[in-house]
C-alpha positions as CSV (number, residue, x, y, z in Angstrom):
1,M,0.0,0.0,0.0
2,K,1.3,3.4,-0.9
3,W,1.5,5.9,2.1
4,I,3.3,8.9,0.8
5,Y,3.1,10.8,-2.5
6,S,5.3,13.3,-4.3
7,L,5.1,15.4,-7.4
8,E,6.5,12.5,-9.5
9,D,3.4,10.4,-8.8
10,L,1.3,11.0,-11.9
11,P,-1.6,11.2,-12.3
12,Y,-2.0,12.8,-8.9
13,P,-4.3,11.0,-6.5
14,D,-7.6,12.7,-5.8
15,A,-8.6,14.6,-2.6
16,S,-9.8,11.5,-0.9
17,V,-6.2,10.3,-0.8
18,I,-4.1,13.4,-0.3
19,G,-6.8,15.9,0.9
20,G,-8.0,19.1,-0.6
21,K,-5.0,21.2,0.4
22,G,-2.5,18.6,-0.9
23,L,-4.2,18.3,-4.2
24,A,-4.3,22.1,-4.7
25,L,-0.6,22.4,-3.9
26,F,0.3,19.6,-6.3
27,Q,-1.8,21.2,-9.1
28,M,-0.3,24.7,-8.5
29,T,3.2,23.3,-8.5
30,A,2.5,21.4,-11.8
31,A,1.2,24.7,-13.3
32,G,4.5,26.4,-12.6
33,L,3.2,28.6,-9.7
34,P,5.8,29.3,-6.9
35,V,4.9,26.7,-4.3
36,P,7.4,25.2,-1.8
37,K,7.9,21.6,-3.0
38,P,5.2,19.4,-1.3
39,V,5.0,15.8,-0.5
40,C,1.8,14.3,1.0
41,I,1.2,11.6,3.5
42,G,-2.0,10.0,2.3
43,T,-5.1,9.1,4.2
44,S,-4.1,5.4,4.0
45,A,-1.3,6.2,6.5
46,Y,-3.9,7.7,8.9
47,D,-6.1,4.6,8.5
48,L,-3.1,2.3,9.3
49,F,-2.2,4.4,12.4
50,V,-5.7,4.5,13.9
51,D,-6.4,0.8,13.1
52,H,-3.0,-0.3,14.4
53,N,-3.7,1.4,17.7
54,H,-7.5,0.5,17.8
55,L,-8.3,4.2,18.0
56,R,-11.4,4.1,15.8
57,E,-13.4,2.3,18.4
58,K,-12.2,4.6,21.2
59,I,-13.1,7.7,19.1
60,G,-16.6,6.3,18.6
61,L,-17.0,5.7,22.3
62,E,-16.0,9.3,23.0
63,L,-18.3,10.9,20.4
64,Y,-21.3,8.5,20.3
65,R,-21.7,8.3,24.1
66,K,-24.7,10.5,23.3
67,S,-25.7,12.7,20.4
68,I,-23.2,15.4,19.5
69,R,-26.1,17.8,19.2
70,D,-26.9,17.2,22.9
71,M,-23.3,17.8,23.9
72,R,-22.3,21.2,25.2
73,W,-19.1,22.9,24.2
74,E,-17.5,21.8,27.5
75,E,-18.2,18.2,26.7
76,I,-16.8,18.3,23.2
77,W,-13.7,20.1,24.5
78,D,-13.2,17.3,27.0
79,A,-13.7,14.5,24.4
80,S,-11.3,16.2,22.0
81,L,-8.6,16.5,24.7
82,R,-9.0,12.8,25.5
83,I,-8.8,11.8,21.9
84,K,-5.7,14.0,21.3
85,L,-3.9,12.3,24.2
86,L,-4.8,8.9,22.7
87,F,-3.1,9.9,19.5
88,M,0.0,11.3,21.2
89,K,0.4,8.1,23.3
90,A,-0.1,5.8,20.3
91,K,2.8,4.5,18.3
92,I,3.2,4.9,14.5
93,D,3.7,1.5,12.9
94,G,7.5,0.9,12.4
95,E,7.4,0.3,8.7
96,L,5.1,3.3,8.1
97,E,7.3,5.6,10.2
98,A,10.5,4.5,8.5
99,N,8.8,5.0,5.0
100,I,7.7,8.5,6.0
101,L,11.0,9.7,7.5
102,D,13.1,8.2,4.7
103,T,10.9,9.9,2.0
104,I,11.1,13.3,3.9
105,R,14.8,13.0,4.2
106,D,15.3,12.1,0.5
107,H,13.2,15.2,-0.5
108,F,14.3,17.8,2.1
109,G,17.4,16.6,3.9
110,D,17.7,18.2,7.3
111,R,15.8,21.4,6.4
112,P,13.2,22.8,8.8
113,L,9.7,21.8,7.6
114,A,6.1,22.9,7.5
115,I,3.7,20.1,8.4
116,R,0.1,21.0,7.5
117,S,-3.3,19.3,7.7
118,S,-5.0,18.2,4.5
119,A,-8.4,16.6,5.2
120,P,-10.4,15.2,2.2
121,E,-13.3,17.7,2.8
122,E,-10.9,20.6,3.4
123,D,-10.6,23.5,0.9
124,G,-13.5,22.3,-1.2
125,A,-16.2,24.5,-2.7
126,G,-18.9,23.2,-0.3
127,G,-17.3,24.3,2.9
128,S,-14.0,25.6,4.2
129,F,-12.1,24.0,7.0
130,A,-9.6,26.8,7.1
131,G,-8.1,27.2,10.6
132,L,-10.0,24.2,12.0
133,H,-7.1,21.7,11.7
134,E,-3.6,22.2,12.9
135,S,-0.4,23.1,11.0
136,Y,3.1,23.4,12.4
137,I,6.1,25.2,11.0
138,N,9.8,25.2,11.7
139,V,9.8,21.5,12.6
140,V,13.2,19.9,12.9
141,G,14.4,16.4,13.6
142,P,12.7,12.9,13.1
143,H,11.2,12.8,16.6
144,E,9.5,16.2,16.2
145,I,8.4,15.3,12.6
146,A,6.7,12.1,13.8
147,K,5.1,14.0,16.8
148,K,3.8,16.8,14.7
149,I,2.3,14.3,12.1
150,K,0.4,12.7,15.0
151,M,-0.8,16.1,16.2
152,V,-2.1,17.0,12.7
153,W,-3.9,13.6,12.6
154,A,-5.3,14.3,16.1
155,S,-6.5,17.8,15.0
156,L,-9.2,16.0,12.9
157,W,-10.9,15.6,16.3
158,S,-10.5,19.1,17.7
159,D,-13.7,20.5,19.2
160,R,-14.0,23.0,16.4
161,A,-13.5,20.4,13.6
162,V,-16.1,18.0,15.2
163,L,-18.6,20.8,15.5
164,Y,-18.1,22.0,12.0
165,R,-18.4,18.5,10.5
166,Q,-21.6,18.1,12.3
167,E,-22.8,21.4,11.0
168,L,-22.1,20.3,7.4
169,G,-23.9,16.9,8.0
170,L,-20.7,14.9,7.6
171,E,-20.2,11.4,9.1
172,V,-17.8,12.4,11.8
173,V,-16.3,9.1,12.7
174,K,-15.6,8.2,9.1
175,S,-13.4,11.3,8.7
176,R,-9.8,10.9,7.6
177,M,-6.7,13.1,7.4
178,A,-3.8,13.5,5.0
179,V,-0.7,15.5,5.8
180,V,1.3,18.0,3.6
181,V,5.0,18.3,4.2
182,Q,7.0,21.2,2.7
183,P,10.2,23.0,3.3
184,F,9.7,25.9,5.8
185,I,10.0,29.3,4.2
186,E,11.1,31.9,6.7
187,G,9.2,34.8,5.3
188,D,9.9,38.4,6.2
189,V,6.5,39.5,4.9
190,S,3.4,37.2,4.9
191,G,-0.3,37.5,4.4
192,I,-3.6,36.3,2.9
193,M,-5.5,37.4,-0.2
194,F,-9.1,37.1,-1.4
195,T,-9.1,37.5,-5.1
196,R,-12.8,38.4,-4.8
197,N,-14.0,40.3,-1.7
198,P,-16.8,38.1,-0.1
199,L,-18.6,41.4,0.6
200,D,-18.0,43.1,-2.7
201,D,-17.6,41.3,-6.0
202,D,-15.8,44.3,-7.6
203,Q,-12.9,44.2,-5.1
204,M,-10.0,42.1,-4.0
205,V,-8.8,42.0,-0.3
206,L,-5.1,41.8,0.6
207,E,-3.8,41.6,4.2
208,A,-0.1,41.5,5.2
209,V,2.1,41.5,8.3
210,H,5.8,41.6,8.9
211,G,7.3,38.2,9.6
212,L,5.3,34.9,9.5
213,N,1.6,34.4,9.0
214,Q,1.0,32.8,12.4
215,G,0.0,36.1,14.1
216,L,-2.4,37.1,11.3
217,V,-4.1,33.7,11.1
218,D,-4.8,33.4,14.8
219,G,-5.7,37.1,15.2
220,A,-2.8,38.0,17.5
221,I,-1.4,40.7,15.2
222,A,-3.5,43.2,13.3
223,P,-2.5,43.4,9.6
224,D,-2.2,46.2,7.0
225,R,-5.3,45.8,4.8
226,W,-5.8,46.9,1.2
227,L,-8.9,46.9,-0.9
228,I,-8.1,46.7,-4.6
229,T,-10.5,47.2,-7.6
230,R,-10.6,44.0,-9.6
231,E,-11.2,45.8,-13.0
232,N,-8.0,48.0,-13.0
233,R,-6.1,46.6,-9.9
234,R,-6.1,50.1,-8.4
235,I,-5.7,50.4,-4.6
236,E,-9.0,51.9,-3.2
237,L,-8.1,51.8,0.4
238,H,-5.1,51.1,2.6
239,H,-6.1,50.5,6.3
240,K,-3.2,50.7,8.7
241,P,-3.2,48.9,12.0
242,E,-3.0,51.0,15.2
243,K,0.5,49.8,15.7
244,R,3.1,47.4,14.2
245,D,5.0,46.5,17.3
246,R,5.2,42.7,17.2
247,W,5.8,40.0,14.7
248,F,6.1,36.2,14.5
249,V,9.5,34.9,13.7
250,R,11.3,31.5,13.6
251,S,12.3,30.2,17.0
252,A,15.9,29.2,17.6
253,A,14.7,25.7,18.5
254,D,11.3,24.5,17.1
255,G,8.2,26.4,16.1
256,V,7.8,30.2,16.1
257,I,7.8,33.0,18.7
258,C,6.1,36.4,18.9
259,D,8.8,39.0,19.3
260,V,9.1,42.8,19.4
261,I,9.6,44.4,16.0
262,G,12.2,47.0,15.4
263,D,11.0,50.6,15.3
264,E,12.3,51.2,11.8
265,R,10.6,48.2,10.4
266,G,7.4,48.8,12.4
267,E,7.0,52.3,11.0
268,Q,6.7,50.9,7.4
269,P,3.8,48.9,6.0
270,P,4.8,45.3,5.0
271,L,4.2,46.0,1.3
272,D,4.7,49.1,-0.8
273,E,2.6,49.7,-3.9
274,P,4.7,47.6,-6.3
275,G,4.7,44.8,-3.6
276,V,0.9,45.0,-3.5
277,E,0.7,44.8,-7.3
278,G,3.0,41.7,-7.3
279,V,0.9,39.8,-4.8
280,V,-2.3,40.8,-6.7
281,Q,-0.8,39.5,-10.0
282,L,0.1,36.2,-8.3
283,G,-3.4,35.9,-6.9
284,L,-5.0,36.4,-10.2
285,K,-2.8,33.7,-11.8
286,V,-4.1,31.3,-9.1
287,E,-7.7,32.3,-9.8
288,E,-7.2,31.8,-13.5
289,H,-5.7,28.4,-12.9
290,F,-8.6,27.2,-10.8
291,Q,-11.2,29.1,-12.7
292,A,-12.7,30.4,-9.4
293,P,-12.1,33.1,-6.9
294,Q,-9.5,32.0,-4.3
295,D,-8.5,32.5,-0.7
296,I,-4.7,32.5,-0.8
297,E,-2.0,32.3,1.9
298,W,1.4,33.6,0.8
299,T,4.8,34.7,2.1
300,Q,7.9,36.5,0.8
301,A,11.5,35.7,1.6
302,D,14.5,37.3,0.1
303,G,12.4,39.2,-2.4
304,R,10.7,36.1,-3.8
305,S,6.9,35.2,-3.3
306,Y,5.7,31.8,-2.4
307,L,2.1,30.3,-2.3
308,L,1.5,28.4,0.9
309,Q,-2.0,27.3,0.1
310,A,-5.2,28.2,-1.9
311,R,-8.8,27.3,-1.5
312,P,-12.1,28.4,-3.1
313,I,-13.8,31.3,-1.4
314,T,-16.9,29.9,0.3
315,A,-17.9,32.8,2.6
316,G,-21.1,34.4,1.4
317,S,-22.0,31.6,-1.1
318,E,-25.5,30.2,-1.0
319,E,-24.2,26.8,-0.1
320,T,-22.5,28.0,3.0
321,S,-24.7,30.9,4.1
322,G,-25.1,29.1,7.4
323,D,-21.3,28.5,7.8
324,K,-20.5,28.9,11.5
325,R,-16.8,28.3,11.2
326,A,-16.0,31.8,12.5
327,W,-17.9,31.0,15.7
328,Y,-16.2,27.7,16.1
329,L,-12.8,29.3,15.5
330,S,-13.6,31.9,18.2
331,L,-13.8,29.2,20.8
332,T,-10.1,28.9,20.5
333,R,-7.8,31.8,21.2
334,S,-4.1,32.4,20.9
335,Y,-2.0,32.7,24.0
336,D,-1.4,36.4,23.4
337,N,-5.2,36.9,22.9
338,L,-5.9,35.0,26.1
339,L,-3.5,37.3,28.0
340,Q,-5.3,40.3,26.6
341,L,-8.7,38.8,27.6
342,W,-7.3,38.2,31.1
343,R,-6.5,41.8,31.5
344,R,-9.7,43.0,29.9
345,I,-11.9,40.7,32.2
346,T,-10.1,41.4,35.4
347,Q,-9.3,45.1,34.9
348,T,-12.4,46.3,33.0
349,L,-15.3,43.8,32.6
350,L,-15.7,42.5,36.2
351,P,-15.4,45.9,37.8
352,E,-17.9,47.4,35.4
353,M,-20.3,44.6,36.0
354,D,-20.1,45.0,39.7
355,E,-20.6,48.8,39.4
356,D,-23.7,48.2,37.4
357,Y,-24.9,45.8,40.1
358,D,-24.2,48.3,42.9
359,R,-26.2,50.9,41.0
360,L,-29.2,48.5,40.5
361,K,-29.1,47.4,44.2
362,A,-29.2,51.1,45.3
363,V,-32.5,51.8,43.6
364,N,-35.4,51.9,46.0
365,L,-38.1,50.2,43.9
366,G,-40.8,51.2,46.4
367,E,-40.4,54.8,45.5
368,L,-41.2,54.3,41.8
369,S,-44.5,54.7,40.0
370,E,-45.7,52.1,37.6
371,A,-44.4,54.1,34.6
372,E,-41.0,54.7,36.4
373,L,-40.8,51.1,37.3
374,A,-41.3,50.1,33.6
375,V,-38.4,52.3,32.6
376,E,-36.2,50.8,35.4
377,L,-37.3,47.3,34.4
378,R,-36.4,47.9,30.7
379,R,-33.0,49.2,31.9
380,R,-32.4,46.0,33.8
381,I,-33.5,43.9,30.9
382,E,-31.0,45.7,28.6
383,L,-28.2,45.4,31.1
384,N,-28.8,41.7,31.7
385,E,-28.8,41.1,27.9
386,R,-25.7,43.1,27.4
387,W,-23.7,41.3,30.1
388,T,-25.0,37.9,28.9
389,A,-23.7,38.8,25.4
390,T,-20.4,39.8,27.0
391,Y,-20.3,36.5,28.8
392,W,-20.4,34.6,25.5
393,S,-18.1,37.0,23.6
394,D,-15.3,37.3,26.3
395,F,-15.8,35.1,29.4
396,I,-16.5,31.8,27.5
397,P,-13.4,32.3,25.1
398,F,-11.2,33.0,28.2
399,A,-12.3,29.6,29.6
400,H,-10.1,28.2,26.7
401,G,-7.1,29.2,28.9
402,V,-7.7,26.0,30.8
403,R,-7.9,24.0,27.6
404,L,-4.7,25.6,26.2
405,F,-2.9,24.8,29.4
406,G,-4.2,21.3,29.3
407,E,-2.9,20.8,25.8
408,V,0.5,22.2,26.5
409,Y,0.7,20.1,29.7
410,N,-0.3,17.0,27.9
411,D,2.1,17.7,24.9
412,S,5.0,18.3,27.3
413,V,4.4,15.7,30.0
414,E,2.4,13.0,28.1
415,P,0.6,11.8,31.2
416,D,-1.6,8.7,31.3
417,D,-4.5,10.7,32.7
418,P,-5.6,13.4,30.1
419,F,-6.9,15.6,33.0
420,E,-4.0,15.3,35.4
421,F,-3.3,19.0,34.7
422,V,-6.5,19.9,36.6
423,A,-4.6,19.2,39.9
424,L,-2.5,22.3,39.3
425,L,-5.6,24.5,39.0
426,T,-7.7,23.4,42.0
427,G,-7.4,24.7,45.5
428,Q,-7.7,28.4,44.6
429,K,-9.7,31.0,46.5
430,M,-12.9,31.3,44.5
431,L,-16.2,33.1,45.1
432,S,-18.0,29.8,45.5
433,T,-15.7,28.5,48.2
434,E,-15.7,31.9,49.9
435,R,-19.5,31.8,49.9
436,N,-19.5,28.3,51.3
437,G,-17.2,29.4,54.1
438,L,-19.7,32.1,54.9
439,L,-22.5,29.5,55.1
440,L,-20.4,27.4,57.4
441,D,-20.0,30.5,59.7
442,C,-23.8,30.9,59.7
443,A,-24.1,27.2,60.6
444,K,-21.7,27.6,63.6
445,L,-23.8,30.4,64.9
446,A,-26.9,28.2,64.4
447,A,-25.4,25.3,66.2
448,A,-24.9,27.4,69.3
449,D,-28.3,29.0,69.3
450,S,-31.4,26.7,69.7
451,S,-33.8,29.6,69.1
452,L,-32.1,30.3,65.7
453,Q,-32.3,26.6,64.8
454,K,-36.1,26.6,65.4
455,N,-36.5,29.6,63.2
456,L,-34.4,28.0,60.5
457,K,-36.5,24.9,60.6
458,R,-39.5,27.1,59.9
459,G,-37.6,28.7,57.0
460,V,-37.4,32.1,58.7
461,L,-34.3,34.3,58.1
462,K,-35.5,37.8,58.7
463,D,-34.7,39.4,62.1
464,V,-33.4,36.2,63.7
465,G,-30.0,35.1,65.1
466,G,-28.7,38.5,66.1
467,P,-26.6,41.2,64.3
468,D,-23.7,38.9,63.4
469,F,-25.9,36.3,61.8
470,Q,-27.9,39.0,59.9
471,A,-24.7,40.6,58.6
472,K,-23.6,37.3,57.2
473,I,-27.0,36.6,55.6
474,S,-27.0,40.1,54.1
475,R,-23.5,39.6,52.6
476,L,-24.6,36.2,51.2
477,R,-27.4,37.9,49.4
478,S,-25.6,41.1,48.3
479,H,-22.3,39.6,47.3
480,F,-22.9,36.0,46.3
481,S,-26.2,36.1,44.4
482,V,-27.8,33.3,46.5
483,D,-31.4,34.6,45.9
484,F,-31.8,32.0,43.1
485,V,-32.7,33.7,39.9
486,G,-35.7,31.8,38.6
487,V,-37.4,31.0,41.9
488,G,-39.1,34.3,42.2
489,D,-40.9,33.6,45.5
490,L,-38.6,35.0,48.3
491,S,-40.2,32.8,50.9
492,V,-39.1,29.7,49.0
493,V,-35.6,31.2,48.8
494,D,-35.5,31.7,52.5
495,Q,-36.6,28.1,53.1
496,I,-33.8,26.8,50.8
497,I,-31.1,28.9,52.5
498,S,-32.4,28.0,56.0
499,A,-32.3,24.3,55.1
500,M,-28.8,24.5,53.8
501,I,-27.5,26.3,56.9
502,L,-29.0,23.5,59.0
503,Q,-27.3,20.9,56.8
504,Y,-24.0,22.8,57.1
505,T,-24.1,22.3,60.9
506,L,-23.4,18.6,60.2
507,L,-20.2,19.3,58.2
508,D,-16.6,18.9,59.5
509,S,-15.3,22.4,59.4
510,D,-11.7,21.3,59.8
511,S,-11.4,19.2,56.7
512,A,-7.9,19.6,55.2
513,A,-7.1,20.6,51.7
514,R,-6.4,17.6,49.5
515,G,-3.6,16.9,47.1
516,Q,-1.4,19.8,47.8
517,E,1.8,17.8,47.7
518,E,0.9,16.1,44.5
519,A,0.0,19.4,42.9
520,E,3.4,20.8,43.8
521,R,5.1,17.7,42.4
522,L,3.2,18.0,39.1
523,E,4.0,21.7,38.9
524,R,7.7,21.0,39.2
525,L,7.4,18.3,36.5
526,F,5.5,20.6,34.2
527,F,8.0,23.5,34.6
528,E,10.9,21.0,33.9
529,K,9.3,19.5,30.8
530,A,7.7,22.7,29.4
531,A,11.0,24.6,29.6
532,R,12.3,22.2,26.9
533,N,9.2,22.2,24.7
534,I,7.6,25.7,24.6
535,D,8.9,29.2,24.1
536,I,6.5,30.9,26.5
537,D,7.0,31.3,30.2
538,P,5.5,28.2,31.9
539,A,4.8,30.1,35.1
540,E,2.9,32.8,33.3
541,L,0.9,30.2,31.4
542,L,0.0,28.4,34.6
543,S,-1.0,31.7,36.2
544,M,-3.2,32.5,33.3
545,A,-4.7,29.0,33.4
546,R,-5.5,29.3,37.1
547,A,-7.2,32.7,36.4
548,S,-9.2,31.1,33.6
549,Y,-10.2,28.2,35.8
550,R,-11.2,30.5,38.7
551,I,-13.0,33.1,36.6
552,R,-14.9,30.2,34.8
553,D,-16.6,29.7,38.2
554,D,-16.6,33.3,39.5
555,D,-18.0,35.0,36.4
556,N,-21.4,33.4,36.8
557,I,-21.7,34.8,40.4
558,H,-20.9,38.2,39.1
559,I,-23.4,38.0,36.3
560,G,-25.9,36.3,38.6
561,R,-26.0,39.5,40.6
562,I,-27.3,41.4,37.6
563,G,-29.9,38.7,37.0
564,Q,-30.8,38.7,40.6
565,E,-31.6,42.5,40.4
566,L,-33.7,41.9,37.3
567,E,-35.6,39.2,39.2
568,R,-36.1,41.5,42.2
569,A,-37.6,44.2,40.0
570,C,-39.9,41.6,38.3
571,E,-41.1,40.3,41.6
572,Y,-41.8,43.9,42.9
573,A,-43.6,44.7,39.6
574,K,-45.9,41.7,40.0
575,T,-46.7,42.7,43.6
576,L,-47.4,46.3,42.6
577,L,-49.6,45.3,39.7
578,R,-51.6,42.9,41.8
579,T,-51.9,45.6,44.5
580,N,-53.5,47.8,41.8
581,E,-55.9,44.9,41.1
582,K,-54.3,43.8,37.8
583,I,-54.1,40.1,36.8
584,V,-50.5,38.8,36.5
585,Q,-49.6,35.2,35.7
586,P,-46.7,33.8,37.8
587,K,-44.5,33.0,34.7
588,I,-45.0,36.3,32.9
589,S,-41.9,37.6,31.1
590,A,-40.1,40.8,32.1
591,L,-41.0,42.5,28.8
592,N,-44.7,41.7,29.3
593,L,-44.4,43.1,32.8
594,C,-43.1,46.3,31.2
595,L,-46.1,46.5,28.9
596,L,-48.6,46.0,31.8
597,L,-46.8,48.7,33.8
598,E,-47.1,51.0,30.8
599,G,-50.9,50.3,30.6
600,E,-50.9,47.9,27.7
601,K,-53.2,44.8,27.6
602,I,-51.5,41.4,26.9
603,A,-52.7,37.8,26.6
604,Q,-51.6,35.7,29.6
605,D,-52.5,32.1,28.8
606,A,-50.6,29.3,30.5
607,S,-47.6,28.5,28.4
608,A,-47.2,25.3,26.4
609,A,-44.0,24.7,28.3
610,E,-45.9,24.7,31.7
611,V,-48.5,22.3,30.3
612,Q,-45.8,20.0,28.9
613,E,-43.9,20.2,32.2
614,S,-47.0,19.1,34.1
615,E,-47.6,16.2,31.7
616,T,-44.0,15.1,31.9
617,A,-44.0,15.1,35.7
618,S,-46.9,12.6,35.7
619,Q,-45.2,10.2,33.3
620,K,-43.7,7.0,34.8
621,R,-39.9,7.2,34.8
622,V,-37.8,4.7,32.8
623,K,-35.4,2.7,35.0
624,A,-31.8,1.9,34.2
625,R,-29.3,-0.4,35.9
626,Q,-26.1,1.4,34.9
627,L,-25.5,4.8,33.4
628,Q,-22.4,6.0,31.6
629,G,-21.1,9.6,31.7
630,Q,-17.8,11.4,31.9
631,P,-15.6,11.2,35.0
632,A,-15.2,14.8,36.2
633,S,-13.9,14.4,39.8
634,R,-12.3,11.2,41.2
635,G,-13.6,9.0,43.9
636,V,-16.3,6.4,44.6
637,A,-19.4,7.0,46.8
638,T,-22.7,5.3,47.5
639,G,-25.7,7.2,48.7
640,T,-29.4,7.9,48.4
641,A,-30.3,9.9,45.3
642,R,-31.9,13.4,45.5
643,V,-33.2,14.4,42.1
644,I,-33.5,18.1,41.7
645,E,-36.0,19.1,38.9
646,H,-37.1,22.5,40.3
647,M,-35.3,25.0,42.5
648,A,-37.8,24.4,45.3
649,D,-36.6,20.8,45.5
650,L,-33.3,22.0,47.0
651,S,-34.9,22.6,50.4
652,G,-35.2,18.9,50.8
653,F,-31.6,18.1,50.1
654,R,-29.7,16.4,53.0
655,K,-26.1,15.8,53.8
656,G,-24.7,12.6,52.4
657,E,-27.2,12.3,49.5
658,V,-26.2,12.1,45.9
659,L,-27.2,15.2,44.1
660,V,-28.7,14.4,40.7
661,I,-29.5,17.4,38.5
662,D,-29.8,18.6,34.9
663,A,-27.2,21.3,35.5
664,I,-25.8,23.0,38.7
665,D,-26.2,26.7,38.4
666,P,-23.2,28.6,39.9
667,T,-25.5,30.1,42.6
668,M,-26.3,26.5,43.7
669,T,-22.8,25.2,44.2
670,F,-23.0,25.6,48.0
671,F,-24.8,22.2,48.0
672,A,-21.6,20.5,46.9
673,P,-19.9,20.2,50.4
674,L,-23.1,18.4,51.6
675,A,-23.2,15.8,48.8
676,A,-21.8,12.3,48.8
677,A,-21.4,12.7,45.0
678,I,-22.8,14.7,42.1
679,I,-24.4,13.6,38.8
680,E,-25.2,16.1,36.1
681,R,-26.8,15.7,32.6
682,R,-24.7,18.5,31.3
683,G,-21.1,17.5,30.7
684,G,-17.6,18.8,30.8
685,M,-14.6,19.3,33.1
686,L,-15.4,23.1,33.2
687,I,-19.0,23.1,34.3
688,H,-19.6,24.5,37.7
689,G,-20.6,21.3,39.4
690,A,-17.4,19.6,38.3
691,I,-15.2,22.5,39.4
692,I,-16.7,22.7,42.9
693,A,-16.7,18.9,43.2
694,R,-13.0,18.8,42.6
695,E,-12.4,21.6,45.1
696,Y,-14.1,19.4,47.8
697,G,-12.8,16.0,46.6
698,I,-16.4,14.8,45.9
699,P,-16.9,12.1,43.1
700,C,-18.6,13.7,40.1
701,I,-19.9,12.3,36.8
702,T,-21.2,14.7,34.1
703,G,-22.8,14.2,30.7
704,I,-25.3,11.5,31.7
705,A,-28.1,12.0,29.2
706,G,-31.5,11.8,30.9
707,A,-30.0,11.5,34.4
708,T,-33.0,13.0,36.0
709,D,-35.3,10.7,34.1
710,Y,-33.5,7.4,34.8
711,I,-32.8,8.1,38.5
712,T,-35.6,8.7,41.1
713,T,-35.2,10.4,44.5
714,G,-34.7,7.6,47.0
715,D,-32.8,5.3,44.7
716,R,-29.6,3.9,46.2
717,I,-26.8,4.7,43.7
718,T,-23.0,4.2,43.4
719,V,-21.0,6.9,41.7
720,D,-17.6,5.9,40.3
721,G,-15.8,9.2,39.5
722,Y,-12.8,7.3,38.1
723,L,-14.7,5.5,35.3
724,G,-17.7,7.8,34.9
725,I,-20.2,5.0,35.7
726,C,-23.3,5.3,37.9
727,T,-24.9,2.1,39.2
728,V,-28.6,2.4,40.2
729,Q,-30.5,0.3,42.7
730,S,-34.2,1.3,42.9
731,Q,-36.2,2.0,46.1
732,D,-38.2,-1.2,45.5
733,E,-34.9,-3.3,45.5
734,N,-33.8,-1.5,48.7
735,I,-37.1,-2.5,50.4
736,E,-36.9,-6.1,49.2
737,K,-33.3,-6.3,50.4
738,N,-34.3,-5.0,53.9
739,L,-37.2,-7.4,54.2
740,S,-35.0,-10.4,53.2
741,E,-32.3,-9.6,55.8
742,P,-32.6,-11.3,59.2
743,V,-33.7,-9.2,62.1
744,R,-30.7,-8.4,64.4
């Protein structure tokens, strides 16, 4: 079987063998266009690798555990990370590896290489995989060549690539990957070009940066941008970046680094007008060859231009008008971009969000008329929507800091456990653990005050327990958003908090932090290995990852305060309207409340969702003996299940029970210290239930589809946080077992 192809292999194989990128590079080279000489490792080599290591079945288990459409981004991140480690730990067949390395040596000697992805579906007219798979440049030595080939193969299973394949309706598990190998061109100017502007058919778009393309492709460096008229190739517009102070250059060892650019070079655009004309001429030759507008990546070294790749322009076409590749790419951020996000979130966004909360909290709603309350309510709706949008645009991408650290850790250390790196992130001071400490303080006061205990059993929090207790309750409400957005009824909220304080009296307040010595050992190991493998400061990367991990949990408490104030205004609006003898349904939306306050009439029928919820609640549950999910926190525990389907159910939760829930809201994570274990339908190592479970050393399984349907409150269940398996013993079986046991 042939595994590797060169320009001499005529006729060239089709894209199913060498991928779309490889085929385009072969064709451009044959047409005399300036392309660094390519060879292609075919998809047959990928097939041999995955079959030799039995990876196909393992990939299927990861991705078909439940429907990909039902998996949140955290779950797909986790599955991708596990699959990548499987690839990195696997061995390339000896004969295959020798064939690849011998061919590469024959063609390129000891030159530094570029190793690029080339999936069969990639760079076709029906969809562009640009940026979804990995490419590596300045690769030196046989060990690194083999490693980078495996990393390109593994990138077929990145979260972004899996999501995009699903979006295009492709059979994910049947996907394959070819690899392009070329000599590395150390460009002093690089860029991309659209021979037809996706937004204006009469224009071409050219972008260029000093140095290598790496910073332009991942968004770390702003390029110079030119709009050129197609008809006469005249420059219509030259947009200059705010500054040209950095560029990507070849590392002295392996890969590339971002460095400070010299002032003299930084003052000049990467291309002058003749340089722009030269790249435009080259782009039009590529377009003419393929008889279609092209998206081109190019570089220049020593005054000579090279084409690095070309693909049909798909953006804006009818076939791909629903292309969400840009959103999938936005899930992953470069290291420099993450550092910028870190500063923006901590220095700007979180303080601004808290200032907005303080302003909302200071408003005395009781002083407002109905019309004034409508204005205030609309302001709160707008603020809540704005901060929710910011959460998705900034906070969610910053969560990738944890994933980036995990990838670097795994690439450097190659551990057996793909989530070993999490031990370096836990044990931090987070808002959720600070809040739980405050609840424990309340519990200590209650334990010493029988009168306070009686009031708590009645669900009464107001004016009980003395000034110290009331100060702590006030701080819980004002600083930690514990008023449960979505519950509405404040009396129910008081009952839940009271019940939790009573349960906290049963906790051991002197439990020691776990795993500190092991975390310190792993940190030393990471610093030692990473110093030889990466060009960035390992300590800075770890600090950024810890901030990413901490903010992933804290951010929802910050944004929960805004939601809590919106909820408070809604509840007051309902009370005011009912006082004024207006009919208000319990589940009315905030916008409809505004309309009622403004004197409008609206229909208020019971929603279909409420009817369906009522019907679902009456249906008999399906029973299961064993349920499979994702291990999120290690340990094994057995206990009685407490299924939480509504916020009000939380008041019945007892210490030592297994918490079974669709998803733990960040405002609910103070239940974690009480639980023997946690099970969630929503999956991922970065969901809030998983984070808090690891902080307290509680077994946790996430991603169990239909967990709240298959498990009933009262079932005896065993949670294996090592394997991600939950074993269910029903209440009836518990009764039968008890009846059959002899009386002692």
